[in-house]
C-alpha positions in Angstrom: 57.8 39.8 -4.6 61.5 41.1 -3.8 62.5 41.9 -0.8 63.5 45.9 0.0 66.2 46.7 1.3 67.2 48.9 3.9 68.1 52.1 1.6 64.8 51.9 0.4 63.7 53.0 4.3 66.3 55.7 4.7 66.2 59.1 4.3 68.8 61.0 2.4 71.6 59.1 1.5 75.4 59.5 0.0 76.6 57.1 -2.5 79.4 56.6 -0.4 81.8 53.2 -1.1 84.1 51.6 0.7 84.2 51.1 4.4 87.2 53.2 6.2 89.5 52.4 9.1 87.5 51.9 12.3 85.3 54.6 12.3 81.5 54.1 13.0 79.5 56.1 10.4 76.4 57.5 9.9 73.7 55.7 7.6 71.7 57.9 6.7 74.6 60.5 5.4 77.3 57.6 4.9 76.0 54.7 4.5 78.5 51.6 3.3 78.1 50.5 -0.2 76.6 47.2 1.0 73.8 49.2 2.9 71.4 48.5 -0.2 72.0 44.7 -0.9 69.1 42.5 -0.3 68.5 41.3 3.7 68.6 37.2 4.3 67.6 36.2 7.8 69.8 33.5 9.5 68.4 30.6 11.5 69.4 32.4 14.4 68.0 35.4 13.9 65.0 33.8 13.5 64.6 32.0 17.0 65.4 35.6 18.6 62.9 37.2 16.9 60.4 34.8 18.0 62.0 34.9 21.5 62.4 38.8 21.5 59.2 39.1 19.6 59.8 41.3 16.9 59.3 40.4 13.6 60.8 41.0 9.7 59.0 44.4 9.9 60.3 45.5 12.9 63.8 44.6 12.4 63.2 46.5 8.6 62.0 49.7 10.5 65.0 49.6 13.3 67.7 49.5 10.3 65.7 52.5 8.4 66.1 54.2 12.2 69.6 53.4 12.1 71.8 55.8 14.1 75.4 54.4 13.6 77.1 51.3 11.8 80.4 50.1 13.3 82.7 47.1 13.2 82.3 44.4 15.5 84.9 42.8 17.1 84.8 39.7 14.1 86.0 40.6 11.7 83.2 40.9 8.4 80.5 41.5 10.9 78.5 45.4 11.8 76.8 46.5 14.2 74.1 48.7 13.6 72.6 51.0 16.6 69.1 52.0 16.9 66.3 52.1 19.2 62.9 49.8 19.3 60.3 49.8 21.7 61.7 53.3 23.4 64.8 51.2 24.2 68.6 50.8 22.5 69.1 48.3 20.1 71.8 46.5 18.4 71.7 44.2 14.8 74.6 42.7 13.9 74.7 42.1 10.2 77.7 40.4 8.2 77.5 41.5 4.1 78.5 39.0 1.5 79.9 40.2 -1.2 80.0 37.4 -3.4 76.6 37.3 -3.3 75.8 40.2 -2.3 73.5 40.0 0.3 73.4 41.6 3.8 72.8 38.7 6.4 71.0 39.9 9.7 72.8 37.5 12.6 70.8 38.9 15.0 69.1 41.6 17.2 68.7 42.8 20.6 68.0 45.2 22.7 71.0 46.5 25.2 71.1 46.5 28.9 69.9 50.1 30.6 68.9 51.7 27.5 
C-alpha cells in the first residue's frame, strides 16, 4: 500500500512551481512543487515521534493543517508551521529532487504557543 502525499490531505491548491525568494508560502494556496511528493521518515524523527508522543498519522494531519511553509536556516530544508493538540508545532522537511521524496527531519511543539 502506497503512502499518500501531503497534498491528498490538503484542501484546494494551486499548481505553483518554483520556490521564489525567502518569503513564506501558504501550502493551501501556494504550495511548493515538492508538496505532492511521498514522505520518508529519517531515524531522528522516528525517535522524536515516540518521545513527543505523536504518530505518522498525527504528522500527516499536521501537514494537512499547515498554515505556512518557510525556508529554514539550513539550505534545502523548510519549516512548516502547523497546530497539534491545540498547540503550535513546527515540522522540518527536506525535499530530495533526485528521488523525489520529502524527508521528514523532525517535528516539535513551539514554546509558549
